[in-house]
C-alpha positions as CSV (number, residue, x, y, z in Angstrom):
1,M,73.9,98.8,124.8
2,K,74.3,97.3,121.4
3,N,74.2,99.5,118.3
4,E,71.6,97.5,116.4
5,N,71.5,99.6,113.3
6,S,74.4,100.4,111.1
7,A,73.6,104.1,111.1
8,Y,75.9,106.3,113.2
9,M,74.4,107.9,116.2
10,S,74.5,111.7,116.7
11,Y,76.7,113.2,119.4
12,E,73.6,113.9,121.5
13,E,72.6,110.2,121.3
14,Y,76.1,109.3,122.2
15,L,76.0,111.4,125.3
16,V,72.9,109.6,126.4
17,N,73.9,106.1,125.3
18,I,77.5,106.1,126.6
19,K,76.2,105.9,130.2
20,K,74.6,102.6,129.2
21,G,77.7,101.3,127.5
22,I,78.0,101.1,123.7
23,V,79.2,98.0,122.0
24,T,79.2,96.6,118.5
25,A,76.7,94.1,117.2
26,D,79.3,91.4,118.3
27,G,79.5,92.9,121.8
28,N,82.9,94.5,121.3
29,C,84.0,97.9,122.4
30,P,84.1,100.1,119.3
31,V,86.9,102.3,120.7
32,T,89.5,99.6,121.6
33,P,90.7,98.7,118.1
34,L,91.8,102.2,117.3
35,L,93.5,102.7,120.7
36,V,95.4,99.5,120.1
37,M,96.4,100.6,116.6
38,L,97.7,103.9,117.8
39,Q,99.5,102.6,121.0
40,G,103.1,103.7,121.5
41,R,105.0,106.9,121.4
42,W,105.1,107.5,117.7
43,K,102.1,106.1,115.9
44,S,99.7,108.9,116.7
45,Q,102.3,111.4,115.8
46,I,103.0,109.6,112.5
47,M,99.3,109.5,111.7
48,Y,99.0,113.3,112.4
49,E,101.9,113.9,110.0
50,M,100.2,111.7,107.5
51,C,97.1,113.9,107.7
52,I,99.3,116.8,106.5
53,Y,100.5,115.1,103.3
54,D,98.8,113.4,100.4
55,T,101.9,111.2,100.0
56,V,105.1,111.4,102.0
57,R,108.5,109.7,101.9
58,F,110.3,108.1,104.8
59,G,112.9,110.9,104.9
60,Q,110.3,113.6,105.2
61,L,108.6,111.8,108.1
62,K,112.0,111.3,109.8
63,K,112.7,115.0,109.4
64,D,109.2,115.9,110.8
65,L,109.6,113.6,113.9
66,P,112.7,114.6,115.7
67,G,114.0,111.9,118.0
68,I,112.5,108.9,116.1
69,T,115.0,106.4,115.0
70,N,115.0,104.7,111.6
71,T,114.2,101.4,113.2
72,M,111.3,102.8,115.2
73,L,109.8,104.7,112.2
74,T,110.1,101.6,110.0
75,K,108.4,99.4,112.7
76,A,105.6,101.9,113.3
77,L,105.0,102.4,109.5
78,R,104.8,98.6,109.0
79,E,102.3,98.2,111.9
80,L,100.1,101.1,110.6
81,E,100.2,99.5,107.2
82,E,99.3,96.1,108.6
83,D,96.4,97.7,110.5
84,G,95.1,99.2,107.2
85,L,95.6,102.9,108.2
86,I,98.3,103.7,105.7
87,S,99.5,102.3,102.3
88,R,103.0,101.9,101.1
89,E,104.0,102.2,97.5
90,Q,107.5,101.2,96.3
91,F,109.0,102.8,93.2
92,N,111.6,100.6,91.6
93,E,113.5,103.5,90.0
94,I,117.0,104.8,90.3
95,P,117.2,105.7,93.1
96,P,114.4,103.6,94.5
97,H,112.0,105.2,96.9
98,V,108.9,104.5,98.9
99,E,105.8,106.7,99.4
100,Y,103.3,106.4,102.2
101,S,99.7,107.7,102.2
102,L,96.5,107.3,104.2
103,T,94.1,104.6,103.2
104,Q,90.4,105.4,103.3
105,M,90.3,104.0,106.8
106,G,93.1,106.3,107.7
107,R,91.4,109.3,106.1
108,D,88.3,108.5,108.1
109,L,90.4,109.5,111.2
110,L,90.7,113.1,110.0
111,P,87.6,114.2,112.0
112,V,89.2,112.5,115.1
113,F,92.4,114.4,114.7
114,Y,90.4,117.6,114.1
115,A,88.6,117.0,117.5
116,I,91.9,116.3,119.2
117,M,93.4,119.5,117.7
118,N,90.4,121.5,119.0
119,W,90.8,119.9,122.4
120,G,94.5,120.8,122.4
121,F,93.7,124.5,121.6
122,H,90.9,124.6,124.2
123,H,93.2,123.3,126.9
124,E,96.4,125.0,125.8
125,K,96.8,127.0,129.0
126,E,96.6,124.0,131.2
127,L,98.8,121.9,129.0
128,Y,101.6,124.4,128.5
129,G,101.2,126.6,131.6
130,R,100.4,129.7,129.6
131,E,98.3,132.5,130.9
């Protein structure tokens, strides 16, 4: 089913229309681009951390993501920037530093992370074996 108008469908309409298949006006899956952008072990976690901060430095992200290497964090940040989800601002001061923030497209993901958070709380017992 093609979404002919540019208006968003309600959740109720989605539940009905998903059974028919929902594609963009060009016939593409509307979900795939985001899933590709967030592929990998760290990107979704980086995006979640980015939701917490208005702006954040590399060192803070490194501290908040135990186990990530400098190389992996740099690579993921570059890819998220290329995809338009985050912006990078370099300050040529002494000492130089870089700050990252969500772009508007990245901020548009806040409701998605809200829904994922609620799902996590709803299934906490199954996920963490708590009773």
